[in-house]
N, C-alpha and C positions, 0 to 999 in steps of 0.2 A: 740625302739621296733617296731614301725610301719615299719621302713626301713628293718627290718629283718623278716617281715611277721608275727609278733606275734599279735594274736587277743586280743583286750582288750576294755573295756568300760570306759569312763571317767565320773566322777560324779562331779557336782559343789558343792560348800559349801551348797547351799540350798537343793540340792538332798540328801546330807548326813544327814542333819537335819531332813528331811522327812523320810528317810529310816532307820536310826540308832537311835533307841529309847534312849533318854537320853544323846546323844553325845554333848559335849561342843566344839565349834569350835573357839570361841573368849573368851579371859580371862578378858578383861576389866581391872578392878583395882585389880584383884586377886593377892595378894602380894606373895603367895606361888609360883604361876606360874611364876611370874617375877623373884623371887630368883632362881628358877630352870631353868630359861631361856627357858621356853617351847614355841615353835613356835606355832602360830595359825594354824588351819586347813584351807587350801585354796581350797581343793578339794580331790578327791580320784580316784583311778584307780583299776580295777579288771580284772585279766587275765581270758579270756574265757575258757581256757583249763587247768587252775590250778585246783587242787583238792586234795583229801586225800584218802589214801588207807590203808588197814590193813597190816602192815609190817609183822606180824607173819604168816599170810596166804600166803603172797608172798614168804617168806623164806621157808615155808612148801612146796609150789609148786616146788621151785627150788630144794629142798632137794630130793623130791620124783622123779623128773625127772633125777637128777644126779645119784641116785641109779639105776634107770631103765636103764640108759645108761652104767652101769657097774662100777660106782664109789663106793667108800667106805667112809662112814662117821665115824669119830673118835671123840668122846666126852670125856670130863674129861681128856684131855691130855694137858700137859704143854710142849710147844716147847722150848727146852733149847738152841739150837744152830743150825746154818746152818753147815752141815758137808762138809768141803772142801776136794776135792780130789787133787792129784798132778797135777800141770800145764802140759799142753801138749807142752813140750819143745823139743829140739833136743834129739835124741836117746842117743847120747853120745858126749862128747867133746865140751863143750861150754855151755853158759848160756841159759836162757829162759826169755821170757817176763812175768813178774809176773801178767800181766793183763789176761793172758791165763788160769786163774784158772777155776775150775769147782766145782759147788756145787753138791755133790753126793746125798744129801738128807737132811733130818732134824732129829736131835736127839730129842726124845720125852721122857717124864717122866710122868707116870700116870698109866693108865690101862696096858699099855705096856712099856717096858724099852728097846728101841732099836733105831737104825737109820733106818728110812724109806727111801729107796733109790728111785731115780727117774731120768729119762733122763732130764727132765726140771722141775724146781721148780718155782712156782708162789708164791710170798710173798705178801699177802694182810693183813698185820699185824696191820693196824690201828694205835692206839696209841702206840703199842709196837714194831713198825718196827725198831726203832733205836737200841733197845736192841739187836736185832739179827744182824743188818747190821754193826753196829760200831765194833763188834767183829771181822769182817773180813775186816775192813778198808774201808767200804762204808758208805754213808750217804744218807738219804732221805729228810733232812731238816724238818722232822716232829717234831712239838711241839704240845702238848695237853693242853687243858684248861677244867676245870671242868664246866659243864653246869647243871643248875637246872630247874626242871619243877614243876609247882604248879597247882593243880586241885581245882577249885572253883565250888561248887554246884550251879545250876541254878534253880532247881525245887522248887517252892514255894517261890522264891525270886524275887526281881526286875529284875534280870538278865534273867529271863525266856523269857521276851519279846525281849530282845536283841538276845538271842540264835536263836529265830525263826523270825529274821528280814526277811521280804519278799521283793522281788524286785531285788535281786541280782542274783538268780539262780532258776531253776525249783523246787528245793527242799524246797525253802522257808527258807533257813538257812543262818546264818551269815557266810561270808567268813573268812578265816584267816585274821586277822586285824593287820596291822603293824602301830604302832603309830609313830609320827614324831620325837620322842626323845628317846635316850638311847637304841635303839634296843628292846624296850618293845613291845611284840606282844602276841596275844591270838588266840586260835584255837578252834572251836567248836567240841565237842565229843557228839553229840546229842543222840547217843545210850545209853550214861551214864548220860545224863543231866548235863554235866559239861563243863566249859571252861578251857582249858589248857593254862596257862600263863607262859611266859618265858622272859628272858632278855639276849641278847647277849652282856654282858658287856666286855669291853676291858681293860680300866684303872683299876688298882688295882686288876686285875684277873691274877695271875701269870701263866706263862707257866710251864708245867710239862714235863721235858725231859725224865725221865724214870719212868713211872707210876707204881703204885702198881698192882700186878697181880689180886688181889681180889677187884672187883669194889665196894664192900660194904665198902671199906675204904673211899669212897667219898660219903658223905651224904648231903642231902639238908638241908638248914638252914632257920628257921623262920625269923631270923634277916635280911637275904639277901632279902627276899620278902618285909619285912617291910621297909627297908631302900632304896633299889634300884628300886623296882618295884611299890609298893603300892602308893607312893606319885604321881608318873607320871600317874598311872592307874586311880586313882580317880579324877585327874584333868581333864582328857578327858572324862571319863565315871564315874560319881559320883555314879552310881548304884552299883559299887563294894565296896562302903564304908561300913566298919564294918562287911563285910562277912568273915567268918573264912576260913582257908585253909582246904580243905577236905582231900587231900593226896599230897605227894611230893616225888620226886625222884631226884637222881643226877647221872651223868655219865660223859663221856669224849668225846669231839670232837677233832679229830686229824687234825691239819692244816698243810699245806705246808707253812712254815714261809717265804719262798721266795716271793710269790705273792698271797698266799691264794687260789690258784687254784690247781686242782688235777695234779698228775704226773703219768707217766707210762713209764718205760724204761727197756731195756734188757741189761744185762751184761753177756756175754757168755751164759750159759744156765739158768741164774737166771733172772726172770722177777719180777719187783717190781712195785706195784701200790698202790695208796692211796692219802692222803692229801685232801679228799673231804670235810672236815670240817663240818660234820653233814649233808651233802647233798647227802649221798650215794644212797638213793632210787631214787633221781632225776637224778643222773649222772651215776648210776650203769650200766644201759643198754649200754650207750656209752663206758664206761670204759671197760666193758666186751668184747665188740666188738674190741676195740683197743688192749686189752691183747691177744685176739685170733689172731689178725694180727701179733703181736709181736712173738707169739709162732710159727706161720707159716712163720716168717721172711718176711712178706709182707710190702712194703713201704707205702701202702695205705689201709685204711679200709673203709667200707661202713656203715655209721651210719643209724639209723632209718630214713625212708623217702627217702632212696637212696641218702643220702648226703655224698659225698666223703670227707675223712679226712686223712691227712698225719700223719702216726703214730708217727713220730719223733717230732711232735709239742708239745707233752706232756713230752718229755724227758728233761733233764737238759742241755745236750750238744747242742742240736739244738732247744731249746725252742722257741715257737712262739705262744703266747697266748695273748688274749685281756683281759683287766681288766674287772672283773665282776661288772656291775654297780648296780644291784639290789641284795643286800646281806642282809639276815636277821641275 
């Protein structure tokens, strides 16, 4: 991280004991911790420019600017298929290369029943990309997993002091905290006096190739919190003990199963982007710039901060990406 110019602060074990109310860094003879193979806490690291923002406000801003630029938003529409046009082959007498297909638009079902035509189609279908791509013989390697989020109230509980941990930032708030085991982490939502708890489980969390269209089919489960999160959570932070779940949600993260990093590629007049695995807000600006360069058929894009980036790096044919070391 230092070699890449990323600003961060390191904290020793003693620092964390002083700054994080109730944290347990060593387990001694704790039999439960031994059985779960929980590693001790040797220290911590906080990114200086890491943060949190309101996703709905950001989406609202983009939607307003999109409409102001002449775009049209369509809600309550189900995209049924990519509408293929005839390949641009020889006028007569001879075959054609089937790779010369064109996507004329998208067939929708809902408020309108028609094929929306376009010179260029950008598919950012998230968990549902395969459903559309596989019908025309393409693949994005997207596989989805159900992810669950649990809200724990802090007001009037022992967690109130943890939420308002001072010493990490000017706001006097706890940063997003990632524990050393099982991808368990929690994030402060101080405006609602809650901690949002999640676990990025891998084993025994099946991939979903063709998800349901209705996300309400995926529900959060008390038993998942009780079995997969709670034992790890109370081992490092006993103040969570016996506190009930205030609210819970479930949704899908769409991963690029090839290397768990995003992709963006162009096939004729179809641009496909996705596989950000739940990191859309963090990576969306860069992916948007790359898609714009693909649309303009430019070999290079300029990322934020005037960082040049070759657009083909995120394709599958000329892929050139580095493994992401810090993954929640």
